[in-house]
N, C-alpha and C positions, 0 to 999 in steps of 0.2 A: 823216637824213646823219652822225651822228655823225663817226666817223674814215675815212667814205668819199666824200672829194671828190675828183672827177673834173679829170685835167689830163694835156698831155702839155708838155714844157719844148720852150724856142728860145732859145739863146745868140745874142744879136744880132751877133756875130762867123761865125757859121755859116752866114747868107746862106741861110736856109730849108733846114735840117737836117729839122727837125722840122713845120715848118708851111710850106714851100715856097709861094711866093709870083710874082706877076709883078712884082713892086715894092713899094716899102714908100713908105707915105703921105707927103706933105711933111712934115717936122717932128716926125712920130709914130714912136717906137721901134716893133721889129715887132709882131705880135700875138704875145702869150704868154697860153695859157689855164690855167685849172685844171681842165680837163677835157680828154680822156675819161678818162686813169686816175687814179689814187688818188694816185701822188706828186703836190705842189704844185708849182707855179711860184715861184722865189721874184721874180720880175720883177714891178714893180706896172705900174700903170695910168698914161700920162701926167698930169700936173696938170690938172685942169679936163677932161676927157676922161669919156666914159662907157665902159664895154663890158660886153656883157651875153653870157652865155655860157649856153645853154637845152638841157636833156634833152630834146629831144624827144617822146621813148618808152621805156620799157625793161619786161620782163616780165624776173621772177623764179621759178625753179623749185627750191625746197628740200623735198626728199621730195614728201609729199602736198599742199604748200602750195603757192600761187601768188600773185603779187604783182603789180600792172599800175600803172605812174606816166607820170605827163603832164606836161611843159611844168613840170619844176624848174628855177627860172631863178637864176642868181647874176647880180644886177645890182650894179655897181660905179662908182665914181666918183675919180679921181684927186682927191686933196685936197693932194699937195705933189710935188715930183719924183721922192721917195723911200716915199710912203705913198697906201695907198689905203683908201677903206671899201667892206665888202660886204654885201649882205644876201642870202641865200638864201632862199629862196619856193618851199617843196615844193606847187606847186597844186592837183595831184590826184594820189591813188592808192586804189586798190581792191584789198582782202584776198579772197581765195578765203572765208575764214569771213566776208564780209558787210561789213564797216567797210570804209567809203570817205569821201573827203572831203579835207580840207585838212590837210599836215602840221605838225609843229615847223619854228620860223624859225630863222636863224642870222643873228647879228651877228659879221663878221669886220672887222678892220684888219691890211692886210698892211704891212710897212716892210721896205723892202729897205737893207741893211746894207752891201754894195757888189755891184757888176756890174751895174748897171741901163743903164748907157750903154755896156756894153764890158768886155771882158776874157775870159779863158779861165775863171773862177768866176763865181759868184753867192750869194749868202745871205739868208734873209730871216728874220724871224720873223712868225708868225700866231697870234695868240691869237683866240680863237672862243668866243663865249655862245650857247648854245642856248635859246629862250623857247618853252614849254610853250604850243602856238598850237595843236596839232593835234585834229580831232576826236576822240571817243571810238574807243579800240583802236587808233588809230596814231600814238600816241606815250608818253612815261612820265609825262608830267604835270607832271614836274619840272625846275627850271633846271641845265643841264648845262652845262661848259664845259671849256677845256683852250690849249694850247699847241701849234701845230706848225710845226718847224723845216726847212724846205726847203733841199736845197743842188746846183747845178747844176754840170756841168764837163765841157770838150771833151774827149771821147774819142778814139782811135786812129781811123783809116780814115774819118773823117767823122761818126762818131758823135758822140750826144750823150745825155749820162749824167746821171739827176738819183736823189740819193737823198734820205731824208725820214725824221726821228725825231719822234713825237708822244707827247703824254700828255694824258688825258683824265680827268675828273671828272664819272662817269655815275650815273644814278640805278640800284640795285639792282633786278631783276626782280621783288621780293618786297614791292616798296614798304617797305624798311626801312631807306633810308639810300642812302649813295653809294657807290661803289667807284672804284678809279682803272681807267684801261686803256691801254694802251701800242699804237702801231702805226710798223712799220718796212715802207720798201719802197724799192725799185729799181728805175727805168723806163731803156729803151734806146731811142732812135730815128733812123731814119735815111729819108733822101729816096730816093724811088724816082724820081720825074722833077721836073721844077720845079717842079709844083702839086701833087705826092701826097706821102705819107711814111707810115711805118708806125711801131708801137712794140711792145716787148715789158715783161712788168712782173711783179715777185713781189712779194707784200704778204704782212705775217706781221701779225695782232693777237692780244694777249693780255690777259684780263680777271683783275682781281683779287678778282673775287666768288667766294664759295664755289661750286664745283660747277660751273664753267664749265671749257670747252676751248678751245684755242687753236684760231683760223681762219687759212688761209692760202689765197691766191687767185694763178692765172696767168691775167694779162689780157692781152688783145691786140687790136690794130684799125689801122685806118687814118684818115689825114686828107685833104681835098682841099680846096686854097684857090684858088678860082679868079679871088680880086681880094687883094688886099696884106692888107685889113683882114677880110675873111671869111673863115669855116673850118669846113667840114663834117666830120662825124666818126661814125663807127661801128664798132663792135668786141662782144666777148663776154668777158664775166668768168666764170672756169672757178674753182670750188671745189676745192681739193686735197684738203681734212681732212673728215670727218664732223660736223661743227661749224658749216662753213662752208656756203653758200648753194650749191645745183649747179652751177646756170648763169644769168646774166645778159645775154642781147644789149640792143643799146641803139644809139641815133641821136641825134646833138647837132648843134647851129650855133652858132658864136660869131660877134660882130662888135666892132669898137670905132668911134669916132667922135668 
């Protein structure tokens, strides 16, 4: 997963700009997820409540290589009004080279600095630790980690905007140590109907490892919220540089209770 958590933004005052719904469950903030785009949400899960965000399936083509993933789950619990604990579980991945199985887990803590309960802007800190739990051929076999800083604000004409900066410490591809990686992204979303919305996003990733090239992606997709605490999503991630994966279509679902 590294620097590619997926999510859309929802500002509480925008009444379902990105995740439109038929209402909000009593006592809970609007559903705000860390998928399906790469730009994280600055909003935490309500204290004492649970949220599950699942990538039901995705398929990636990168040149002659293919990757198929099922049931990557981000399980969250609200620890207090401004902080939640997250565990990202990559249930199953299959590579065209034959490797398959469980991936590297992540433990993350999101702390909202402001904007959780309203206002035109919101900011959070999201440190994470990646644990080498993957089957052979699917992970780095090293501990990795970093810090993500997501920021959201109300845009013009009903648009909701999110931007993000992130820095991480990742294992070298030749097992010779670790290097820094950097990510910047910006996502914009708008409602189409009372229950559907869409987003567009640009993402840039730069690694300090010798010989690595920068990656860039254009991501787009739609969301459907048939109930206030349920959201379905689907879309595609498209690589813009030679070093980027060519294309990744995906489907997902999220809920809070």
